[in-house]
C-alpha positions as CSV (number, residue, x, y, z in Angstrom):
1,X,0.1,0.3,0.0
2,X,1.7,3.4,-1.2
3,X,2.1,5.5,1.9
4,X,2.3,9.6,2.1
5,X,5.5,10.9,3.4
6,X,5.5,13.7,6.4
7,X,6.6,16.4,4.2
8,X,4.0,15.6,1.5
9,X,1.4,15.8,4.3
10,X,3.0,18.9,5.9
11,X,2.7,20.9,2.5
12,X,-0.7,19.7,1.3
13,X,-2.0,20.4,5.0
14,X,-0.8,24.2,4.6
15,X,-3.8,24.9,1.9
16,X,-6.5,24.1,4.7
17,X,-8.5,26.0,6.9
18,X,-9.2,23.5,9.5
19,X,-12.3,23.3,11.4
20,X,-12.6,22.9,14.9
21,X,-12.9,19.1,15.8
22,X,-16.1,17.8,17.7
23,X,-15.9,14.7,20.4
24,X,-17.3,11.5,19.1
25,X,-15.2,8.2,19.5
26,X,-14.1,8.4,16.4
27,X,-15.1,11.9,15.0
28,X,-13.6,14.4,12.9
29,X,-13.4,18.4,12.1
30,X,-16.8,19.3,10.3
31,X,-17.0,19.4,6.8
32,X,-16.7,22.3,4.5
33,X,-19.6,23.1,2.8
34,X,-18.1,23.3,-0.8
35,X,-16.7,19.7,-0.5
36,X,-18.5,18.6,-3.8
37,X,-20.5,15.1,-3.9
38,X,-17.7,12.6,-5.1
39,X,-16.0,13.9,-2.2
40,X,-18.7,13.5,0.3
41,X,-19.3,10.3,-0.7
42,X,-15.7,8.9,-0.4
43,X,-15.2,10.0,3.2
44,X,-18.4,9.4,4.0
45,X,-17.5,5.6,2.9
46,X,-14.2,5.8,4.7
47,X,-16.0,6.8,8.2
48,X,-18.4,3.9,7.6
49,X,-15.5,2.0,7.3
50,X,-13.8,3.7,10.4
51,X,-16.8,2.8,12.4
52,X,-17.2,-1.0,11.3
53,X,-13.5,-1.2,12.2
54,X,-12.4,-1.7,8.7
55,X,-9.6,0.6,9.0
56,X,-7.1,-0.9,6.4
57,X,-10.5,-0.9,3.8
58,X,-10.7,2.7,4.7
59,X,-6.9,3.4,3.9
60,X,-7.9,2.1,0.5
61,X,-10.1,4.3,0.3
62,X,-8.6,8.0,2.0
63,X,-5.3,7.0,0.0
64,X,-6.2,7.6,-3.7
65,X,-7.5,11.3,-2.3
66,X,-4.0,12.2,-0.7
67,X,-2.3,10.8,-3.8
68,X,-4.6,13.1,-6.2
69,X,-4.3,16.3,-4.1
70,X,-8.3,16.0,-3.5
71,X,-7.4,16.0,0.2
72,X,-9.0,18.4,2.8
73,X,-8.9,18.0,7.0
74,X,-11.6,15.5,7.3
75,X,-9.5,13.1,4.4
76,X,-6.3,14.0,6.5
77,X,-7.7,13.2,9.6
78,X,-9.7,10.1,9.1
79,X,-6.6,9.1,7.2
80,X,-4.5,9.2,10.1
81,X,-7.1,7.7,12.1
82,X,-7.3,4.7,10.2
83,X,-3.8,4.5,9.8
84,X,-3.7,4.3,13.6
85,X,-6.4,1.9,13.4
86,X,-5.1,-0.8,10.9
87,X,-1.7,-0.7,13.1
88,X,-3.6,-2.6,16.0
89,X,-4.6,-5.2,13.4
90,X,-3.6,-9.1,14.2
91,X,-0.7,-10.6,12.6
92,X,0.9,-7.3,11.6
93,X,4.4,-7.7,10.8
94,X,6.3,-5.2,13.8
95,X,8.0,-3.0,11.0
96,X,4.6,-2.6,9.1
97,X,3.1,-1.5,12.5
98,X,5.7,0.9,13.0
99,X,4.9,2.3,9.5
100,X,1.5,2.7,9.8
101,X,2.1,4.5,13.1
102,X,4.1,6.8,11.7
103,X,1.8,7.4,8.9
104,X,-0.7,8.3,11.7
105,X,1.8,10.2,13.4
106,X,2.6,12.2,10.2
107,X,-1.0,12.9,9.5
108,X,-1.5,14.5,13.0
109,X,1.5,16.1,13.5
110,X,0.4,18.2,9.6
111,X,-2.7,19.5,11.0
112,X,-1.2,20.5,14.5
113,X,1.3,22.4,12.6
114,X,-1.4,24.9,11.3
115,X,-3.5,24.6,13.9
116,X,-1.8,23.7,17.1
117,X,-5.4,24.5,18.8
118,X,-7.3,21.7,17.6
119,X,-7.2,19.2,20.9
120,X,-9.1,17.0,19.1
121,X,-6.7,15.9,16.6
122,X,-4.0,16.5,19.6
123,X,-5.4,13.4,21.1
124,X,-5.1,11.4,18.2
125,X,-1.5,11.9,18.1
126,X,-0.9,11.3,21.7
127,X,-2.8,7.9,21.3
128,X,-0.5,7.1,18.2
129,X,2.4,8.1,20.6
130,X,1.3,5.8,23.1
131,X,0.7,2.9,20.7
132,X,3.9,3.3,19.3
133,X,5.8,3.1,23.0
134,X,7.0,7.1,22.9
135,X,5.9,7.5,26.2
136,X,7.3,11.1,26.5
137,X,5.7,12.4,23.6
138,X,2.7,10.6,24.5
139,X,2.6,12.3,28.2
140,X,3.1,15.8,26.6
141,X,0.3,15.8,23.9
142,X,-2.0,14.3,26.6
143,X,-1.4,16.8,29.4
144,X,-2.1,19.6,26.6
145,X,-5.1,17.8,26.2
146,X,-6.3,17.8,29.5
147,X,-5.9,21.8,29.0
148,X,-8.8,21.7,26.5
149,X,-11.6,22.0,28.4
150,X,-12.8,18.5,27.0
151,X,-15.6,16.9,28.2
152,X,-15.3,14.4,31.4
153,X,-15.3,11.1,29.8
154,X,-12.5,12.3,27.6
155,X,-10.7,13.6,30.7
156,X,-11.0,10.2,32.5
157,X,-9.7,8.2,29.3
158,X,-6.3,10.5,29.3
159,X,-5.8,10.0,33.1
160,X,-6.1,6.7,32.4
161,X,-3.6,6.8,29.6
162,X,-1.2,8.7,31.8
163,X,-1.3,5.8,34.8
164,X,-0.4,3.8,32.4
165,X,2.2,5.2,30.8
166,X,3.8,6.0,34.9
167,X,3.1,2.4,35.5
168,X,4.8,0.5,32.3
169,X,8.5,0.0,32.1
170,X,10.1,1.6,29.1
171,X,13.3,2.5,27.3
172,X,13.7,6.4,27.3
173,X,16.4,8.1,25.0
174,X,17.0,11.5,24.3
175,X,20.0,13.3,21.3
176,X,20.7,16.7,20.8
177,X,23.8,18.8,18.8
178,X,24.2,22.2,18.5
179,X,26.6,24.9,17.0
180,X,26.8,27.3,20.1
181,X,28.6,30.9,19.5
182,X,29.8,32.4,23.0
183,X,30.8,35.8,23.5
184,X,32.6,34.9,27.0
185,X,33.3,31.3,26.8
186,X,34.8,31.3,30.3
187,X,32.4,33.5,32.1
188,X,35.4,35.6,33.0
189,X,35.6,39.6,33.8
190,X,36.7,41.9,31.1
191,X,38.3,44.1,34.0
192,X,41.9,45.1,33.0
193,X,42.8,46.0,36.5
194,X,42.8,45.2,39.6
195,X,43.3,47.1,42.9
196,X,45.4,45.9,45.5
197,X,45.7,48.4,48.6
198,X,44.7,51.0,46.2
199,X,47.5,50.0,43.4
200,X,46.3,49.6,40.4
201,X,48.0,46.0,38.7
202,X,47.1,45.3,34.8
203,X,45.8,41.5,34.3
204,X,47.4,39.3,31.6
205,X,45.7,39.4,28.1
206,X,44.7,35.8,28.2
207,X,42.9,36.2,31.4
208,X,40.9,38.6,29.9
209,X,37.1,37.2,27.9
210,X,37.3,35.1,25.4
211,X,34.5,34.2,22.7
212,X,34.1,31.2,20.1
213,X,32.0,29.0,18.0
214,X,31.9,25.8,19.9
215,X,29.8,23.0,19.0
216,X,28.3,20.5,21.5
217,X,26.7,17.0,21.9
218,X,24.2,15.6,24.5
219,X,22.1,12.6,25.0
220,X,21.0,10.2,27.8
221,X,18.8,6.9,27.7
222,X,17.1,5.2,31.0
223,X,15.2,1.9,31.4
224,X,13.1,1.1,33.7
225,X,11.5,-2.2,34.9
226,X,8.6,-3.2,36.8
227,X,10.0,-5.0,40.4
228,X,6.3,-5.0,41.9
229,X,2.7,-3.4,41.4
230,X,3.8,0.1,42.2
231,X,7.5,-0.3,42.4
232,X,9.8,0.1,39.5
233,X,13.7,0.3,39.2
234,X,15.2,2.8,37.3
235,X,18.9,2.9,35.2
236,X,19.8,5.5,33.0
237,X,22.9,7.5,32.4
238,X,23.6,10.7,30.3
239,X,26.7,12.3,28.7
240,X,27.4,15.9,27.3
241,X,30.6,17.0,25.0
242,X,31.2,21.3,24.3
243,X,34.3,21.6,22.2
244,X,35.9,25.1,21.6
245,X,39.0,25.6,19.5
246,X,41.5,24.4,21.0
247,X,41.1,22.7,24.1
248,X,41.2,25.4,27.2
249,X,37.4,25.6,27.3
250,X,36.7,21.6,26.3
251,X,34.3,20.0,28.4
252,X,33.0,16.2,29.1
253,X,30.3,15.1,31.1
254,X,29.0,11.8,32.2
255,X,26.5,10.6,34.9
256,X,24.9,7.8,36.2
257,X,21.7,6.6,38.5
258,X,20.1,3.7,39.6
259,X,17.6,3.2,42.1
260,X,14.0,2.8,43.2
261,X,10.4,4.6,41.9
262,X,7.5,4.3,43.7
263,X,4.3,4.5,41.9
264,X,1.5,6.2,45.0
265,X,-1.9,7.4,44.9
266,X,-3.5,10.4,43.7
267,X,-0.9,10.9,40.8
268,X,2.0,11.1,43.3
269,X,5.2,9.5,42.3
270,X,8.7,9.2,44.3
271,X,12.1,8.2,43.3
272,X,15.7,7.2,45.5
273,X,18.4,7.5,43.4
274,X,22.2,6.5,43.9
275,X,24.2,9.1,41.7
276,X,27.7,9.2,40.3
277,X,29.3,11.8,37.9
278,X,32.1,12.8,36.4
279,X,33.5,16.1,34.6
280,X,37.0,16.8,32.4
281,X,38.4,19.9,31.4
282,X,39.8,19.5,28.4
283,X,40.9,15.7,28.4
284,X,41.8,15.8,31.9
285,X,39.6,14.9,34.9
286,X,38.6,18.3,37.0
287,X,36.1,16.5,39.4
288,X,33.7,13.3,40.3
289,X,30.7,13.5,42.5
290,X,29.2,10.9,44.5
291,X,25.7,10.8,46.2
292,X,22.2,10.5,45.9
293,X,19.4,12.1,45.0
294,X,15.6,12.2,45.5
295,X,12.7,12.9,43.1
296,X,9.0,13.2,44.0
297,X,6.2,14.3,41.5
298,X,2.7,15.2,42.1
299,X,-0.5,15.9,39.8
300,X,-2.2,19.0,41.6
301,X,-4.8,19.0,39.0
302,X,-5.7,18.3,34.8
303,X,-3.5,21.6,34.3
304,X,-1.4,21.8,36.7
305,X,2.0,19.5,38.0
306,X,4.4,19.8,40.4
307,X,7.8,18.4,40.6
308,X,10.8,18.4,43.1
309,X,14.8,17.2,43.4
310,X,17.0,17.1,46.5
311,X,20.6,15.7,46.0
312,X,23.7,15.2,48.3
313,X,27.0,14.7,46.6
314,X,30.6,14.4,48.1
315,X,32.7,16.4,45.3
316,X,36.4,15.3,44.8
317,X,39.0,17.4,42.8
318,X,41.8,15.6,40.8
319,X,44.4,18.7,41.7
320,X,42.1,21.6,43.5
321,X,41.8,19.3,47.1
322,X,41.0,22.8,48.8
323,X,37.7,22.8,46.8
324,X,36.8,19.1,48.2
325,X,33.3,18.8,50.4
326,X,29.6,17.8,49.9
327,X,27.5,19.9,47.2
328,X,23.3,20.3,48.4
329,X,20.9,21.0,45.5
330,X,17.5,21.5,46.3
331,X,14.7,22.3,43.5
332,X,11.0,22.7,43.3
333,X,9.2,23.3,39.4
334,X,5.7,24.0,38.9
335,X,3.9,23.6,35.4
336,X,0.7,25.1,34.7
337,X,-1.0,24.1,31.0
338,X,-2.9,27.2,30.4
339,X,-4.4,26.1,27.2
340,X,-3.5,23.2,24.6
341,X,-0.9,25.7,23.4
342,X,0.7,27.6,26.0
343,X,2.4,26.4,28.9
344,X,3.7,28.3,32.2
345,X,6.5,27.3,34.3
346,X,7.8,28.5,37.5
347,X,11.0,27.2,40.2
348,X,12.7,28.0,42.8
349,X,16.0,26.3,44.4
350,X,18.6,26.6,46.9
351,X,22.5,25.1,46.7
352,X,25.1,24.7,48.7
353,X,28.7,24.0,48.4
354,X,31.5,23.3,51.9
355,X,34.6,23.2,50.3
356,X,37.6,22.8,53.1
357,X,38.5,26.5,51.8
358,X,36.4,28.7,53.9
359,X,36.2,31.3,51.5
360,X,35.0,29.4,48.6
361,X,32.1,27.8,50.7
362,X,28.7,29.6,49.4
363,X,25.3,29.2,49.2
364,X,23.0,30.4,46.7
365,X,19.2,31.0,46.4
366,X,16.9,31.0,42.7
367,X,13.8,31.7,40.8
368,X,12.9,31.6,37.6
369,X,9.7,31.2,35.3
370,X,9.5,31.2,32.0
371,X,6.7,30.7,28.8
372,X,6.1,28.5,25.9
373,X,3.4,29.1,23.6
374,X,2.6,27.0,20.1
375,X,1.7,29.4,17.0
376,X,0.7,28.2,13.5
377,X,2.8,27.6,10.9
378,X,4.2,25.0,13.3
379,X,6.4,27.5,15.3
380,X,7.2,27.5,19.0
381,X,7.8,29.9,21.0
382,X,9.9,30.6,24.5
383,X,10.7,33.0,27.0
384,X,12.1,32.7,30.3
385,X,14.1,34.5,32.8
386,X,16.2,33.4,36.3
387,X,17.5,35.2,39.0
388,X,20.3,34.1,41.4
389,X,21.6,35.4,45.1
390,X,25.1,33.6,46.0
391,X,26.8,34.6,49.1
392,X,30.1,33.2,50.2
393,X,32.2,33.3,53.4
394,X,35.5,34.3,54.6
395,X,37.8,36.9,53.6
396,X,37.7,37.9,50.0
397,X,40.8,40.3,50.4
398,X,42.5,41.5,47.7
399,X,39.5,40.8,45.5
400,X,37.6,42.9,47.9
401,X,39.5,45.4,49.8
402,X,38.1,45.5,53.2
403,X,38.5,41.4,53.1
404,X,34.9,40.9,53.8
405,X,32.7,38.0,52.1
406,X,31.6,38.2,48.3
407,X,28.1,38.4,47.4
408,X,26.6,37.7,43.8
409,X,23.7,38.6,41.9
410,X,23.3,37.1,38.5
411,X,20.5,37.5,35.9
412,X,19.9,35.4,32.6
413,X,17.6,35.6,30.3
414,X,16.5,33.2,27.5
415,X,14.5,33.1,24.4
416,X,14.0,30.2,22.1
417,X,12.1,29.5,18.8
418,X,11.8,26.1,17.6
419,X,9.6,24.4,14.1
420,X,7.7,21.8,14.6
421,X,7.3,21.6,11.0
422,X,10.5,20.6,10.0
423,X,12.7,17.6,10.4
424,X,16.0,15.9,9.4
425,X,16.1,12.5,9.9
426,X,13.6,12.9,13.0
427,X,15.9,16.1,14.5
428,X,14.4,19.2,14.8
429,X,15.8,22.8,14.8
430,X,15.8,25.2,17.6
431,X,17.4,28.9,17.9
432,X,18.4,29.6,21.7
433,X,19.9,32.6,22.7
434,X,20.7,33.5,26.3
435,X,22.2,36.8,28.4
436,X,23.8,36.4,31.5
437,X,24.9,38.9,33.7
438,X,26.7,38.4,36.8
439,X,27.4,41.4,39.6
440,X,29.9,40.6,41.9
441,X,31.3,42.9,45.0
442,X,34.4,41.0,44.7
443,X,37.1,42.5,42.1
444,X,37.4,40.1,38.5
445,X,34.3,37.9,39.1
446,X,31.1,39.8,37.5
447,X,30.5,39.3,34.1
448,X,28.6,39.7,31.0
449,X,28.2,37.0,28.4
450,X,26.1,36.4,26.0
451,X,25.5,32.4,24.1
452,X,23.8,31.0,21.7
453,X,22.9,27.7,20.5
454,X,21.6,26.3,16.8
455,X,20.2,23.2,18.6
456,X,19.0,19.8,16.6
457,X,16.9,17.9,19.2
458,X,15.5,14.3,18.9
459,X,13.1,13.0,21.3
460,X,12.8,9.2,21.0
């Protein structure tokens, strides 16, 4: 059976004004009044076949409409529903089943590129992702559906899907890469003069800010296996590499975790994980962390979720042993799905480092907020901001003339734009710009930094 590739579906879909969907078991957007009688008959025939559970026969009716360019919103929607239904037919080879689900996902995705507010279509896309086992993507779209003022029966079904996603053991993966220009790679001060006892001293040129174009790649994987009705075992790893010209600012990060995850009542879950992390600067090990991490999540309402994390690690440096000591990190995040196309986030946290050297001991508090909006033509735009207060201990002379303790105030602003319609081998492009400014009472410790990323991200 010939299949319609994603790029063709998206191109064709741009020609149509999509109508608001209804909420039948297999309902679809209402037909435009201008549909000719032959088209109506074909669509009615396909709809009847779908209602009868004859999904493969419905595809045979719908494919010629797509290939001949005589397509509008209902045809595309019914094609996605039929492909999804046909994927669950008995005796199918796994390759065929995956191809049919990909066709369904492409059809629903093409419609949402043009009109992201179509909640009925988003529900069908979530179900297709669920059947394909792509739980994180399914969860994202199911949560957006709950923000769409759907009938209670639909909301109940969505919550059942979300509960099953929480409970079943699955592999999850992520992979991304980026080009990363940076105006201040090391986050250093551009001050040329430092004053000691009111006498000026000039800094060496190599100590000043350095700009450059870098490249980065990152990825991770986790598997969860059921070891009880409400208990899962999590095991995962992640890695990230960033390189610039030369090796002075190159970084490599590797981490792993393992531990139990409890599924509690009322959409609540908790995890306790053993955690190990290692960081390299250039090709030389810098420090490693060993400790524990606790995570918790709770669905407050259909539109609001909360999550928290607390970790404690013992940090050891390869050469700078004066920085050895425990590191504590606590954070709390809330997410509000305002509508099916708008999500708002609020976050805050506390961090503490207690190295051997007194003046490097510090504690930080931070608050952040952001919003993400899905627009027509496949664009998603986002913006966020964060403010951080960091206080140090000990004597900071000569960076502070009177030897008092250091205080930093850091502001970070982030903007992003992503196009959902454009993918290359499953990777979607995203442009990110971040401006960060730190003001410090200690000489040479304030800076201004603007960095960007052209990211290509794939969520499996």
